[in-house]
C-alpha positions, 0 to 999 in steps of 0.5 A: 725157583720153580715158581719163577720168584727166584732166578739165580744171578748167573742164569740171568747173566748167561741169558743176557750174554746169549741175547747180545750180538757179537760184532761179527753177527752185527756185521752179518745182519748189516750185510744181509739187510744191504743184500735184501735192499739190493735184491728189491731194487734189482727186482724193481728195475727188472719189472720196470724193464719188462714194462718198457720192453712190453710197451715197445713190443706193443707199439711194434706189434700194433704199428700202422702198417700191417699190425699183428693184432693177436700179438698186441692182445697177448702183450696187453694181457702180459702187461696187465699181469705186471706189477707196475709202480707209480714211480715207473710211470713217472720216469717213463710217461710215454708208457701212459701215453701208449695206453691212451692211444690204445684206448682209441685203437681202431685197427689197421686202416682198411683199403677199399681196393681190397676184395674184402674191405670189411673187418672180420669178427675176430679182428673186431673182437681183438680190437675191442679187447685191446681197447678194453685192456688198455682202459683197464691198465690205465685205470690200474695206473691211475689208482697207483697215485693218491690224487686230491682231485679226480682226473680224466685220463688226458688230464692224468697224463698231463699230471704224469708229465708234470711229475716227470718234469719235476723228476728231470729237474731234480736229476739234471746234474745226475749222471744218466746211468745213476738216474736210470737206476733210481727206484724212487723220486729223489729229494 
């Protein structure tokens, strides 16, 4: 027995009984698995919401008239920290469009009638930061997709729009609420 060559039959049966789950234990495991899936989906939807909320706030902060450039920089820093996923971008192609526009951002239009029509060094640094962070974020987004050919940011935006059109086609008969809750491309 000590060498493990002989194991009593009742010990084998007892060990087998301990490894088999009762119906209640199986049900608990199923509920736990479903709960985990729900939590992951909720976390995904919260990240998507935060991405869209930040996108909206950036547009608001950097509006044409009287932009808040410092706020725009802070929001872009927050955006860079966000865990964005490819399907979030497919569902919301305007997000990538915002990044393309920010890469070309030149700050508020200068009024030559003002006493000092030139930009301050601080403004120039902030504008440069906005362009750099937008470029970084657009590269981060492009890296989420495995593409057969290389894309410029503009052609990538067209690719995203095509994927979005495909998504809208697949969900055209789906209630809007259900469509908004999707976390992956439907089949």
